[in-house]
Each structure stands twice: as structure tokens, then as C-alpha cells.
C-alpha positions as a Python dict, from the first residue, in 0.01 Angstrom:
ca = {
    (1, 'M'): (0, 0, 0),
    (2, 'I'): (281, 239, 92),
    (3, 'A'): (464, 152, -229),
    (4, 'L'): (147, 229, -427),
    (5, 'Q'): (109, 567, -256),
    (6, 'R'): (470, 653, -332),
    (7, 'S'): (419, 553, -695),
    (8, 'L'): (93, 748, -739),
    (9, 'K'): (211, 1048, -534),
    (10, 'P'): (-144, 1162, -451),
    (11, 'Q'): (-204, 1534, -403),
    (12, 'L'): (-492, 1747, -280),
    (13, 'N'): (-677, 1993, -496),
    (14, 'P'): (-472, 2316, -463),
    (15, 'F'): (-783, 2538, -484),
    (16, 'R'): (-1037, 2451, -218),
    (17, 'F'): (-1317, 2661, -369),
    (18, 'L'): (-1292, 2461, -693),
    (19, 'L'): (-1319, 2139, -495),
    (20, 'Y'): (-1631, 2272, -323),
    (21, 'A'): (-1772, 2372, -663),
    (22, 'E'): (-1716, 2017, -789),
    (23, 'W'): (-1893, 1873, -486),
    (24, 'V'): (-2184, 2114, -538),
    (25, 'M'): (-2220, 1993, -897),
    (26, 'I'): (-2213, 1631, -784),
    (27, 'A'): (-2463, 1704, -507),
    (28, 'T'): (-2692, 1872, -760),
    (29, 'C'): (-2682, 1566, -983),
    (30, 'F'): (-2752, 1351, -677),
    (31, 'S'): (-3056, 1563, -594),
    (32, 'F'): (-3191, 1525, -948),
    (33, 'A'): (-3131, 1151, -927),
    (34, 'I'): (-3334, 1127, -607),
    (35, 'M'): (-3617, 1337, -752),
    (36, 'E'): (-3631, 1126, -1069),
    (37, 'S'): (-3632, 810, -858),
    (38, 'F'): (-3967, 914, -712),
    (39, 'G'): (-4128, 884, -1053),
    (40, 'E'): (-3966, 547, -1119),
    (41, 'N'): (-4043, 414, -770),
    (42, 'Q'): (-3687, 287, -730),
    (43, 'V'): (-3360, 420, -591),
    (44, 'P'): (-3096, 475, -865),
    (45, 'V'): (-2827, 281, -683),
    (46, 'Q'): (-2587, 281, -975),
    (47, 'H'): (-2615, 656, -1016),
    (48, 'V'): (-2554, 706, -646),
    (49, 'L'): (-2246, 485, -656),
    (50, 'V'): (-2111, 670, -960),
    (51, 'L'): (-2161, 1006, -790),
    (52, 'A'): (-2004, 880, -467),
    (53, 'V'): (-1693, 756, -646),
    (54, 'L'): (-1664, 1084, -837),
    (55, 'S'): (-1689, 1287, -516),
    (56, 'V'): (-1407, 1088, -357),
    (57, 'M'): (-1188, 1110, -668),
    (58, 'A'): (-1242, 1487, -681),
    (59, 'A'): (-1073, 1528, -342),
    (60, 'I'): (-748, 1348, -433),
    (61, 'L'): (-551, 1395, -753),
    (62, 'P'): (-280, 1156, -874),
    (63, 'G'): (80, 1260, -925),
    (64, 'G'): (384, 1084, -1060),
    (65, 'K'): (375, 926, -1404),
    (66, 'L'): (162, 1050, -1692),
    (67, 'S'): (9, 703, -1728),
    (68, 'Y'): (-146, 728, -1378),
    (69, 'K'): (-296, 1066, -1462),
    (70, 'L'): (-440, 937, -1790),
    (71, 'L'): (-586, 635, -1609),
    (72, 'Y'): (-741, 864, -1348),
    (73, 'V'): (-908, 1085, -1609),
    (74, 'G'): (-1013, 778, -1809),
    (75, 'I'): (-1187, 627, -1506),
    (76, 'E'): (-1376, 950, -1440),
    (77, 'I'): (-1486, 984, -1802),
    (78, 'G'): (-1588, 617, -1806),
    (79, 'L'): (-1797, 656, -1489),
    (80, 'I'): (-1978, 961, -1625),
    (81, 'F'): (-2038, 798, -1963),
    (82, 'Y'): (-2165, 480, -1797),
    (83, 'G'): (-2395, 674, -1567),
    (84, 'A'): (-2535, 873, -1857),
    (85, 'T'): (-2614, 557, -2056),
    (86, 'L'): (-2829, 426, -1768),
    (87, 'G'): (-3092, 688, -1840),
    (88, 'Y'): (-3292, 875, -1576),
    (89, 'L'): (-3027, 1146, -1528),
    (90, 'H'): (-3002, 1381, -1826),
    (91, 'V'): (-2783, 1637, -1639),
    (92, 'L'): (-2510, 1385, -1559),
    (93, 'P'): (-2293, 1468, -1867),
    (94, 'T'): (-2241, 1819, -1725),
    (95, 'L'): (-2001, 1653, -1481),
    (96, 'Y'): (-1748, 1646, -1764),
    (97, 'L'): (-1673, 1998, -1639),
    (98, 'I'): (-1527, 1836, -1328),
    (99, 'V'): (-1300, 1621, -1542),
    (100, 'L'): (-1179, 1931, -1725),
    (101, 'I'): (-1108, 2117, -1399),
    (102, 'Q'): (-900, 1828, -1270),
    (103, 'S'): (-722, 1790, -1605),
    (104, 'C'): (-597, 2146, -1569),
    (105, 'F'): (-412, 2036, -1255),
    (106, 'L'): (-275, 1721, -1415),
    (107, 'F'): (-174, 1809, -1770),
    (108, 'K'): (-6, 2074, -1979),
    (109, 'P'): (-215, 2314, -2194),
    (110, 'L'): (-227, 2096, -2506),
    (111, 'M'): (-361, 1797, -2313),
    (112, 'R'): (-616, 2019, -2140),
    (113, 'W'): (-759, 2122, -2476),
    (114, 'I'): (-773, 1756, -2582),
    (115, 'V'): (-972, 1668, -2269),
    (116, 'A'): (-1202, 1965, -2331),
    (117, 'G'): (-1262, 1854, -2690),
    (118, 'L'): (-1324, 1494, -2584),
    (119, 'S'): (-1569, 1610, -2317),
    (120, 'F'): (-1765, 1819, -2568),
    (121, 'L'): (-1768, 1529, -2817),
    (122, 'L'): (-1903, 1288, -2553),
    (123, 'F'): (-2162, 1546, -2451),
    (124, 'L'): (-2279, 1559, -2812),
    (125, 'V'): (-2303, 1178, -2814),
    (126, 'H'): (-2526, 1193, -2507),
    (127, 'Q'): (-2734, 1466, -2664),
    (128, 'V'): (-2789, 1253, -2976),
    (129, 'R'): (-2897, 956, -2763),
    (130, 'Y'): (-3125, 1183, -2565),
    (131, 'V'): (-3284, 1318, -2882),
    (132, 'Q'): (-3341, 965, -3014),
    (133, 'N'): (-3519, 868, -2693),
    (134, 'I'): (-3724, 1181, -2635),
    (135, 'T'): (-3823, 1303, -2983),
    (136, 'L'): (-4127, 1077, -3008),
    (137, 'L'): (-4255, 1209, -2677),
    (138, 'V'): (-4243, 1572, -2784),
    (139, 'E'): (-4553, 1723, -2943),
    (140, 'P'): (-4495, 1838, -3302),
    (141, 'S'): (-4600, 2190, -3207),
    (142, 'D'): (-4336, 2201, -2934),
    (143, 'R'): (-4051, 2049, -3128),
    (144, 'H'): (-3907, 2384, -3238),
    (145, 'L'): (-3891, 2488, -2871),
    (146, 'F'): (-3732, 2154, -2788),
    (147, 'W'): (-3465, 2200, -3052),
    (148, 'M'): (-3397, 2558, -2943),
    (149, 'H'): (-3359, 2439, -2585),
    (150, 'L'): (-3129, 2156, -2694),
    (151, 'I'): (-2909, 2385, -2904),
    (152, 'A'): (-2890, 2642, -2624),
    (153, 'E'): (-2798, 2367, -2379),
    (154, 'T'): (-2520, 2245, -2607),
    (155, 'L'): (-2386, 2596, -2663),
    (156, 'M'): (-2394, 2670, -2289),
    (157, 'F'): (-2202, 2350, -2219),
    (158, 'G'): (-1942, 2439, -2483),
    (159, 'L'): (-1903, 2790, -2343),
    (160, 'G'): (-1884, 2643, -1996),
    (161, 'L'): (-1598, 2417, -2102),
    (162, 'F'): (-1414, 2712, -2258),
    (163, 'F'): (-1454, 2947, -1962),
    (164, 'V'): (-1370, 2678, -1707),
    (165, 'L'): (-1056, 2594, -1901),
    (166, 'K'): (-948, 2959, -1920),
    (167, 'L'): (-1039, 3028, -1556),
    (168, 'V'): (-849, 2735, -1408),
    (169, 'S'): (-552, 2792, -1639),
    (170, 'T'): (-538, 3157, -1527),
    (171, 'L'): (-557, 3056, -1162),
    (172, 'L'): (-276, 2806, -1213),
    (173, 'S'): (-62, 3062, -1396),
    (174, 'E'): (-114, 3313, -1116),
    (175, 'R'): (-29, 3052, -856),
    (176, 'Q'): (287, 2951, -1041),
    (177, 'A'): (384, 3318, -1077),
    (178, 'K'): (344, 3367, -701),
    (179, 'E'): (554, 3059, -633),
    (180, 'A'): (821, 3181, -876),
    (181, 'L'): (813, 3523, -711),
    (182, 'A'): (849, 3365, -367),
    (183, 'A'): (1139, 3152, -492),
    (184, 'A'): (1303, 3458, -647),
    (185, 'H'): (1253, 3649, -322),
    (186, 'E'): (1416, 3368, -128),
    (187, 'Q'): (1700, 3356, -379),
    (188, 'L'): (1750, 3731, -344),
    (189, 'R'): (1753, 3690, 34),
    (190, 'Q'): (2024, 3427, 3),
    (191, 'Y'): (2220, 3654, -230),
    (192, 'A'): (2185, 3939, 20),
    (193, 'L'): (2324, 3717, 295),
    (194, 'Q'): (2614, 3617, 71),
    (195, 'I'): (2681, 3982, -12),
    (196, 'E'): (2684, 4067, 358),
    (197, 'E'): (2932, 3786, 422),
    (198, 'L'): (3151, 3900, 131),
    (199, 'A'): (3132, 4260, 251),
    (200, 'A'): (3236, 4152, 600),
    (201, 'L'): (3524, 3948, 456),
    (202, 'Q'): (3632, 4240, 238),
    (203, 'E'): (3618, 4471, 540),
    (204, 'R'): (3831, 4230, 745),
    (205, 'N'): (4088, 4215, 465),
    (206, 'H'): (4080, 4595, 443),
    (207, 'I'): (4144, 4626, 817),
    (208, 'A'): (4423, 4369, 797),
    (209, 'R'): (4592, 4562, 516),
    (210, 'E'): (4555, 4890, 705),
    (211, 'I'): (4712, 4744, 1019),
    (212, 'H'): (4991, 4578, 824),
    (213, 'D'): (5068, 4877, 603),
    (214, 'S'): (5044, 5154, 863),
    (215, 'L'): (5124, 5008, 1204),
    (216, 'G'): (5356, 4744, 1062),
    (217, 'H'): (5567, 5009, 891),
    (218, 'T'): (5583, 5237, 1196),
    (219, 'L'): (5646, 4964, 1452),
    (220, 'T'): (5919, 4812, 1238),
    (221, 'A'): (6097, 5146, 1225),
    (222, 'Q'): (6049, 5194, 1599),
    (223, 'N'): (6190, 4850, 1671),
    (224, 'I'): (6504, 4931, 1471),
    (225, 'Q'): (6544, 5259, 1660),
    (226, 'L'): (6514, 5085, 1996),
    (227, 'Q'): (6760, 4812, 1898),
    (228, 'T'): (7011, 5073, 1783),
    (229, 'A'): (6963, 5273, 2105),
    (230, 'A'): (7022, 4962, 2314),
    (231, 'K'): (7351, 4892, 2132),
    (232, 'L'): (7473, 5252, 2171),
    (233, 'W'): (7358, 5310, 2529),
    (234, 'Q'): (7688, 5212, 2694),
    (235, 'R'): (7941, 5370, 2457),
    (236, 'D'): (7745, 5667, 2315),
    (237, 'P'): (7453, 5770, 2539),
    (238, 'D'): (7388, 6095, 2350),
    (239, 'Q'): (7346, 5915, 2020),
    (240, 'A'): (7131, 5653, 2194),
    (241, 'R'): (6904, 5929, 2328),
    (242, 'T'): (6865, 6057, 1974),
    (243, 'F'): (6744, 5715, 1861),
    (244, 'L'): (6513, 5695, 2164),
    (245, 'Q'): (6362, 6031, 2073),
    (246, 'Q'): (6305, 5906, 1720),
    (247, 'A'): (6145, 5591, 1862),
    (248, 'Q'): (5921, 5810, 2075),
    (249, 'Q'): (5819, 6007, 1768),
    (250, 'L'): (5745, 5683, 1585),
    (251, 'A'): (5527, 5570, 1878),
    (252, 'A'): (5333, 5896, 1850),
    (253, 'T'): (5305, 5837, 1476),
    (254, 'A'): (5175, 5485, 1539),
    (255, 'M'): (4910, 5625, 1771),
    (256, 'Q'): (4808, 5873, 1503),
    (257, 'E'): (4790, 5589, 1250),
    (258, 'V'): (4561, 5393, 1482),
    (259, 'R'): (4332, 5693, 1525),
    (260, 'R'): (4339, 5761, 1152),
    (261, 'S'): (4256, 5398, 1072),
    (262, 'V'): (3965, 5395, 1317),
    (263, 'R'): (3838, 5722, 1176),
    (264, 'A'): (3875, 5589, 821),
    (265, 'L'): (3662, 5286, 911),
    (266, 'R'): (3382, 5520, 1020),
    (267, 'E'): (3407, 5781, 748),
    (268, 'D'): (3632, 5889, 466),
    (269, 'S'): (3888, 6135, 597),
    (270, 'E'): (4089, 6380, 393),
    (271, 'A'): (4436, 6244, 325),
    (272, 'P'): (4739, 6471, 269),
    (273, 'P'): (4858, 6526, -90),
    (274, 'L'): (5040, 6230, -239),
    (275, 'E'): (5367, 6425, -285),
    (276, 'E'): (5363, 6525, 79),
    (277, 'A'): (5283, 6172, 195),
    (278, 'I'): (5567, 6020, -12),
    (279, 'A'): (5811, 6288, 104),
    (280, 'H'): (5716, 6218, 466),
    (281, 'L'): (5772, 5844, 418),
    (282, 'A'): (6110, 5906, 252),
    (283, 'K'): (6220, 6140, 534),
    (284, 'D'): (6122, 5892, 806),
    (285, 'F'): (6293, 5610, 620),
    (286, 'Q'): (6618, 5800, 577),
    (287, 'Q'): (6622, 5916, 940),
    (288, 'G'): (6550, 5569, 1067),
    (289, 'T'): (6793, 5374, 851),
    (290, 'G'): (7053, 5619, 722),
    (291, 'V'): (6995, 5482, 371),
    (292, 'A'): (7005, 5744, 95),
    (293, 'I'): (6669, 5783, -76),
    (294, 'S'): (6568, 5997, -374),
    (295, 'T'): (6219, 6081, -496),
    (296, 'S'): (6109, 6202, -837),
    (297, 'I'): (5750, 6312, -900),
    (298, 'K'): (5653, 6418, -1251),
    (299, 'G'): (5326, 6526, -1405),
    (300, 'Q'): (4992, 6618, -1251),
    (301, 'T'): (4943, 6422, -928),
    (302, 'I'): (4587, 6530, -847),
    (303, 'I'): (4423, 6189, -866),
    (304, 'C'): (4130, 6024, -694),
    (305, 'P'): (4165, 5957, -318),
    (306, 'R'): (4144, 5581, -362),
    (307, 'M'): (4430, 5571, -611),
    (308, 'S'): (4634, 5814, -401),
    (309, 'K'): (4588, 5596, -95),
    (310, 'T'): (4685, 5284, -293),
    (311, 'L'): (5010, 5443, -414),
    (312, 'H'): (5088, 5572, -64),
    (313, 'R'): (5040, 5226, 91),
    (314, 'I'): (5251, 5058, -176),
    (315, 'V'): (5540, 5300, -115),
    (316, 'Q'): (5501, 5248, 258),
    (317, 'E'): (5505, 4869, 231),
    (318, 'A'): (5797, 4870, -14),
    (319, 'L'): (6007, 5084, 222),
    (320, 'T'): (5917, 4855, 511),
    (321, 'N'): (6034, 4551, 313),
    (322, 'I'): (6357, 4730, 216),
    (323, 'R'): (6415, 4823, 580),
    (324, 'K'): (6365, 4464, 693),
    (325, 'H'): (6534, 4257, 424),
    (326, 'A'): (6716, 4448, 149),
    (327, 'Q'): (7033, 4576, 324),
    (328, 'A'): (7035, 4848, 58),
    (329, 'T'): (7240, 5169, 48),
    (330, 'Q'): (7032, 5351, -214),
    (331, 'V'): (6658, 5368, -280),
    (332, 'N'): (6486, 5549, -569),
    (333, 'I'): (6116, 5636, -593),
    (334, 'Q'): (5974, 5761, -923),
    (335, 'L'): (5613, 5869, -969),
    (336, 'S'): (5488, 5993, -1306),
    (337, 'T'): (5140, 6076, -1430),
    (338, 'A'): (5045, 6054, -1797),
    (339, 'A'): (4718, 6117, -1976),
    (340, 'T'): (4591, 5762, -1932),
    (341, 'D'): (4773, 5614, -1634),
    (342, 'V'): (4993, 5666, -1329),
    (343, 'N'): (5328, 5486, -1301),
    (344, 'L'): (5518, 5417, -981),
    (345, 'V'): (5868, 5266, -971),
    (346, 'I'): (6047, 5174, -647),
    (347, 'E'): (6396, 5026, -672),
    (348, 'D'): (6686, 4955, -440),
    (349, 'N'): (7041, 4823, -472),
    (350, 'G'): (7003, 4568, -194),
    (351, 'Q'): (7062, 4196, -185),
    (352, 'G'): (6743, 4104, -371),
    (353, 'F'): (6604, 3751, -358),
    (354, 'D'): (6515, 3453, -572),
    (355, 'P'): (6144, 3485, -655),
    (356, 'N'): (6121, 3110, -716),
    (357, 'Q'): (6225, 3032, -358),
    (358, 'R'): (6031, 3299, -168),
    (359, 'S'): (5653, 3293, -163),
    (360, 'N'): (5452, 3612, -153),
    (361, 'G'): (5426, 3741, 203),
    (362, 'F'): (5135, 3945, 330),
    (363, 'G'): (5314, 4261, 221),
    (364, 'L'): (5334, 4163, -147),
    (365, 'Q'): (4988, 4012, -125),
    (366, 'G'): (4854, 4338, 16),
    (367, 'M'): (5015, 4531, -270),
    (368, 'Q'): (4866, 4290, -520),
    (369, 'E'): (4516, 4321, -374),
    (370, 'R'): (4529, 4700, -364),
    (371, 'V'): (4649, 4725, -724),
    (372, 'A'): (4402, 4466, -855),
    (373, 'A'): (4114, 4644, -680),
    (374, 'I'): (4156, 4944, -913),
    (375, 'N'): (4239, 4743, -1227),
    (376, 'G'): (4613, 4808, -1215),
    (377, 'T'): (4920, 4593, -1274),
    (378, 'L'): (5215, 4520, -1046),
    (379, 'H'): (5544, 4389, -1185),
    (380, 'L'): (5833, 4275, -964),
    (381, 'E'): (6190, 4241, -1095),
    (382, 'T'): (6451, 4092, -864),
    (383, 'K'): (6732, 3840, -837),
    (384, 'P'): (6995, 3766, -569),
    (385, 'E'): (7261, 4037, -515),
    (386, 'N'): (7103, 4263, -775),
    (387, 'G'): (6843, 4462, -585),
    (388, 'C'): (6472, 4478, -637),
    (389, 'R'): (6246, 4682, -864),
    (390, 'I'): (5868, 4724, -823),
    (391, 'I'): (5671, 4871, -1116),
    (392, 'V'): (5308, 4970, -1062),
    (393, 'K'): (5079, 5096, -1338),
    (394, 'L'): (4732, 5226, -1253),
    (395, 'P'): (4482, 5340, -1519),
    (396, 'L'): (4318, 5675, -1454),
    (397, 'Q'): (3952, 5643, -1363),
    (398, 'N'): (3834, 5873, -1642),
    (399, 'H'): (4013, 5678, -1913),
    (400, 'P'): (3752, 5496, -2126),
    (401, 'E'): (3969, 5193, -2203),
    (402, 'R'): (4040, 5052, -1862),
    (403, 'H'): (4247, 4742, -1814),
    (404, 'E'): (4026, 4481, -1651),
    (405, 'R'): (4180, 4253, -1394),
    (406, 'H'): (4040, 3993, -1165),
    (407, 'P'): (4093, 4043, -789),
    (408, 'G'): (4244, 3697, -758),
    (409, 'E'): (4504, 3751, -1033),
    (410, 'R'): (4864, 3705, -919),
    (411, 'I'): (5136, 3964, -959),
    (412, 'E'): (5397, 3917, -1230),
    (413, 'I'): (5745, 3837, -1100),
    (414, 'S'): (6056, 3840, -1314),
    (415, 'P'): (6405, 3737, -1203),
}
């Protein structure tokens, strides 16, 4: 029994008012059957059984395979046709409307029209049989009224089939549209949740880059100052105090960076001009390391705040890496602005490294993410004992032919 239920996949009528309408039609036929039984002095048991089976079948519709649905409709049509051939009940063929209503739930539009056509054809068959049985009982003077009534009845049944088909099809289309709208709404809600998660992830990465680029740079310089002061404290206290003062200034700078980062997370703050920011980084670097550094800025440098901040952070991170690893004696920074792009070159004469043996640290990864976010390119040239050269090219925002890059694209490294 359970296996049969799973195979048939029974379903309830999705529109309760249509089910009630079907039961009203069946109850009406039952009432006519009882009234006609008074004249025949016998209860139409077969009609009652047919109507009872139809009322039960109206409540439950089959699902699953098409063959089950065709069998279901075939049984209903067979019951109505059999009941109509028993006589007594001339209104019974109107129950083909019930078959059409249920067919709208079971079949696609083409099959619905086939069921409607078959129902009308069977109704005509019943009308012909009815005419053959009743014509002799009609007075010749009343036959024209009889034929008018018969034609009107046939036309009304045909129109009823048409309007029922259109009504139920419209209801189903509206119901499917509501379900599709609800599914689309749920899909949009899921997309909104994913966007929130991606936005949170992007914000975490942004905060991580800010901490690494700003505090990491300042604290690295401060650590070098403190180490130098500790080495000079015994043999040159005055020079050690100088380094301690510089470390104190760097601590104050770190505090300012923290406040600036927090403020930037809440609202966009006005950053200093890019030339001033690069000059400040170069001055701090030279004071902290004693390494000679030269800067060259050419062209118009009034660019959008986002691009200016990206260039500033790249210079800051590059100087931090040189301070930590390069052991360089000369650093050059070149910034030039053309009509279509901005170019930044940072090079040193340090020890360099083998790009095939060193994976990208968070510093290079942060540079890559910042450059890719504004559709730029980052090219790294380095090899052992031959320094390092970073080339950044950013397209101007107002240039119509922008170079498209994917955020996950890796930087290009050349030995």
C-alpha cells in the first residue's frame, strides 16, 4: 500500500473553492437523481455509486507518471459515460466539467484542450442519444422549442468548457507566478546574505591591510630605533638618546595611524597630498635607517583619493620591506602621471632575492590586492645580489579603455 502511494504520489486539490464547486455539482446531480427516482419508484443505486466515487476522486488527484494521470481521467470519463447511458439522469454529462477542472491540474495546456474537446464530443453523443429517446414524446407543435432548448444547452455547455478551461488555467498561472516570485525572493535573500558575508570578509581584509601597512611600517621602524639605542647606550649615550627620541616620535606616529585607521573605518577622511605623503615616508625612512633615498615626481598628481591611498600604501610597504630585508644603500622612488595612467617605480640596490624560492608574504599580497582592486598591474623584478624593482601601473579612472583585472590575479614576478 505504501509503495502504491509513493508511486501514485497523490495530491490534494490546490484550490479549495474549486473542490467545493465540484462537490456542489455532484450534489446537484444527486438531488436530481433522487427526484427522478420518485417517478420510477426505485432508488438509482448505480447513479448514487457513480456520484459517490466521483466525489471521492475529486478530493485526491494523482501525481507521478503520466500514465497514472491518464488512467485517473479515463476512469472518471468512463464513470460519467456509464452513468449517462443508464438513463434517468439527463444532467449527468455536465459533470465532464469536473474532469476538465481536474485535467488542468494534471496536464499541460495541449492535453487540457484535448480533454475539453473529448468532453464536448461525448456530450454531443449523449445529446444525440437523448434526442433519439425523447423526440417521439415531444408534441410536433413544441418540437421547435425543444430544438432551441437543446441547441442552447449544447452551446452553454461548450461555453462552460471554454470558460472553465481559461479560468483554471489563469488561476494556475497566477499561482505559479506567485511561487516563482516567492522563490526569487528567497534567492535574493540568500544573495543578500552572501553579499553581507563577502562585505564583511572584504572589510576584514581591508582592516588587515591597514594594520599591516600603517602600524607594521611604523612599529618596524620603531623596533630598529630601539635596537640601535640599546647597542649605543653604553658607549654613546647621547646618540642613543637621539634614537630613543626618534622611537618616541614613531610611537606617537603609530598612535596617530591607529586613530586615523579607526576614523577611516567610520568615514572617509581627507588624506594629505600624495607628494607630501611620499616625502614624509622618505624622510622617516632616511632618518631611521641612514639609507640614501631619492624621490622624483613628474606630471599632474591630483588623482582620486582611492588611487592616491593605494600608491601611498605601496610606497610604505615597499620601504618597510627594504628596511627589513634588502640591506640596501640607495633607494629610488619615481612617480609619473600621464594622460591615461599613473606609473610608480620603487627600486633599491640591496641583496634582492630569488622569486622562485620565496613565496609572496602578506606585504606583497597586500600590494597585489590593492592594485588589482583598481584594475592596475604590479610587476616585480629581482634576483639575488642585484636589488629589487617594483613597477606599478594604474589606469586613470576617467580613461575609457580601462584594463580589466580579476581580484584573484597574481602579480607578475621576473628574475
